[in-house]
Structures are given as structure tokens and as C-alpha cells.
C-alpha positions as a Markdown table, in Angstrom:
| # | Residue | x | y | z |
|---|---|---|---|---|
| 1 | Met | 19.9 | -103.2 | 8.6 |
| 2 | Arg | 21.2 | -103.8 | 12.3 |
| 3 | Thr | 21.5 | -107.8 | 13.0 |
| 4 | Pro | 20.4 | -109.0 | 15.3 |
| 5 | Ala | 21.9 | -111.3 | 18.8 |
| 6 | Asn | 20.4 | -114.3 | 17.2 |
| 7 | Glu | 23.0 | -114.3 | 13.5 |
| 8 | Arg | 21.6 | -117.2 | 12.3 |
| 9 | Leu | 18.0 | -117.2 | 12.4 |
| 10 | Phe | 19.1 | -113.2 | 10.6 |
| 11 | Val | 20.9 | -114.9 | 8.3 |
| 12 | Ala | 18.6 | -117.7 | 7.6 |
| 13 | Arg | 16.0 | -115.4 | 6.4 |
| 14 | Thr | 17.6 | -112.6 | 4.7 |
| 15 | Ala | 19.3 | -115.0 | 2.3 |
| 16 | Lys | 15.6 | -116.2 | 1.6 |
| 17 | Trp | 16.0 | -112.2 | 0.7 |
| 18 | Trp | 12.7 | -111.5 | 3.5 |
| 19 | Phe | 15.1 | -108.2 | 4.3 |
| 20 | Ser | 12.3 | -107.3 | 7.3 |
| 21 | Gln | 10.8 | -108.8 | 10.2 |
| 22 | Glu | 7.0 | -108.4 | 9.7 |
| 23 | Lys | 8.4 | -111.2 | 6.0 |
| 24 | Ala | 10.1 | -113.5 | 7.8 |
| 25 | Ala | 6.3 | -113.4 | 10.4 |
| 26 | Glu | 4.5 | -113.5 | 7.4 |
| 27 | Glu | 6.6 | -116.3 | 5.4 |
| 28 | Ile | 6.8 | -118.7 | 8.2 |
| 29 | Ser | 3.1 | -118.7 | 8.8 |
| 30 | Lys | 2.6 | -119.5 | 5.5 |
| 31 | Ala | 5.5 | -121.9 | 5.8 |
| 32 | Gly | 3.9 | -123.6 | 9.2 |
| 33 | Ala | -0.4 | -123.1 | 8.3 |
| 34 | Ala | 0.7 | -125.5 | 5.0 |
| 35 | Ala | 3.0 | -127.5 | 7.1 |
| 36 | Leu | 0.1 | -128.0 | 9.8 |
| 37 | Gly | -2.3 | -128.5 | 8.1 |
| 38 | Arg | -4.1 | -125.3 | 9.8 |
| 39 | Pro | -5.1 | -122.3 | 7.4 |
| 40 | Gly | -5.1 | -118.8 | 9.1 |
| 41 | Tyr | -1.9 | -119.7 | 10.9 |
| 42 | Ala | 0.4 | -117.6 | 12.4 |
| 43 | Ile | 3.7 | -116.1 | 13.8 |
| 44 | Ser | 3.2 | -113.2 | 15.4 |
| 45 | Val | 5.9 | -109.6 | 14.6 |
| 46 | Arg | 7.0 | -109.9 | 17.8 |
| 47 | Thr | 7.1 | -114.1 | 17.7 |
| 48 | Tyr | 9.5 | -113.6 | 15.7 |
| 49 | Arg | 11.2 | -110.4 | 16.9 |
| 50 | Ala | 11.8 | -112.0 | 20.4 |
| 51 | Trp | 13.7 | -115.3 | 17.7 |
| 52 | Glu | 16.3 | -112.9 | 16.7 |
| 53 | Ser | 16.6 | -111.5 | 20.3 |
| 54 | Lys | 19.7 | -112.1 | 22.7 |
| 55 | Asn | 18.5 | -114.7 | 24.6 |
| 56 | Pro | 15.8 | -116.4 | 22.2 |
| 57 | Pro | 12.4 | -117.9 | 23.5 |
| 58 | Trp | 12.7 | -121.7 | 22.4 |
| 59 | Pro | 9.8 | -122.3 | 20.0 |
| 60 | Arg | 6.9 | -124.5 | 21.1 |
| 61 | Pro | 6.0 | -127.3 | 18.7 |
| 62 | Asp | 3.5 | -125.6 | 16.1 |
| 63 | Gln | 6.1 | -122.7 | 15.8 |
| 64 | Ala | 9.1 | -125.6 | 15.4 |
| 65 | Thr | 7.4 | -126.5 | 12.5 |
| 66 | Ala | 6.3 | -124.0 | 11.4 |
| 67 | Leu | 10.2 | -123.5 | 11.5 |
| 68 | Arg | 11.3 | -126.3 | 9.9 |
| 69 | Ala | 8.6 | -125.3 | 7.6 |
| 70 | Ala | 10.4 | -122.4 | 6.4 |
| 71 | Phe | 13.7 | -123.0 | 6.3 |
| 72 | Gly | 14.3 | -127.0 | 6.3 |
| 73 | Cys | 16.0 | -126.6 | 9.9 |
| 74 | Gly | 14.9 | -126.6 | 13.5 |
| 75 | Pro | 15.7 | -124.5 | 15.6 |
| 76 | Glu | 18.4 | -126.0 | 17.4 |
| 77 | Ala | 20.2 | -124.8 | 13.4 |
| 78 | Leu | 18.3 | -121.6 | 13.8 |
| 79 | Gly | 20.4 | -120.3 | 16.8 |
| 80 | Phe | 18.2 | -121.1 | 19.8 |
| 81 | Pro | 20.4 | -121.8 | 22.8 |
| 82 | Gly | 20.4 | -125.0 | 24.0 |
| 83 | Ser | 18.9 | -128.4 | 23.9 |
| 84 | Arg | 15.8 | -129.3 | 24.7 |
| 85 | Glu | 15.1 | -132.8 | 25.4 |
| 86 | Gly | 11.4 | -133.6 | 25.2 |
| 87 | Met | 10.6 | -130.5 | 22.6 |
| 88 | Phe | 9.7 | -131.7 | 18.8 |
| 89 | Asp | 8.1 | -130.6 | 16.1 |
| 90 | Ser | 4.1 | -131.0 | 15.7 |
| 91 | Leu | 4.5 | -133.4 | 12.2 |
| 92 | Pro | 3.6 | -137.0 | 12.3 |
| 93 | Gly | 7.1 | -138.9 | 12.5 |
| 94 | Leu | 9.7 | -136.0 | 13.4 |
| 95 | Arg | 10.4 | -138.4 | 16.6 |
| 96 | Gly | 13.2 | -139.8 | 17.2 |
């Protein structure tokens, strides 16, 4: 298994025993659907692969909520570069 450029997200994924990016996308989708109250919510494998790349795009608020629900921490702790002022999770009450 090759270690992706975003090592923090890779380590978080493998710590959950999700050894494929497909499994990670599936599990993050499930967690996001539950957290957002949106049955059928899905993160694509293509999106997940971009997140493990060298310069991952900052997740949209719904995606940040899904990541937080799946891993117990937000994008800033999962190796997404830079601070995103004004970017918040979609869950009510999480805004500072």
C-alpha cells in the first residue's frame, strides 16, 4: 500500500481499518448521511482521492461535517492545508 501525500488523512483512514479509498468514501458517506440527516448523501471515490492528494481541496461544509462525523475531527486535523476563515461544518451549533 502506497502512502498518499496527505498522510494525516491516510493514517486516520487506515486506523479505522479502511484499507481502500473506496471503503473510506463509503463509510464517510454513511457518517455524513446520518450527521446531515440526508439519506443518500455520498462522497465520491474521486473526491476522496483528491483529499489524499498533495494539495487537497478544502471540503465544502457538508463534506467537512461528514469528515468530522466519520473521524471525530475536522479537516484542519486531517491534513487539509491552511486555515479557512468562515468555513464551518454544516451542523448547527458548531460555529465558534
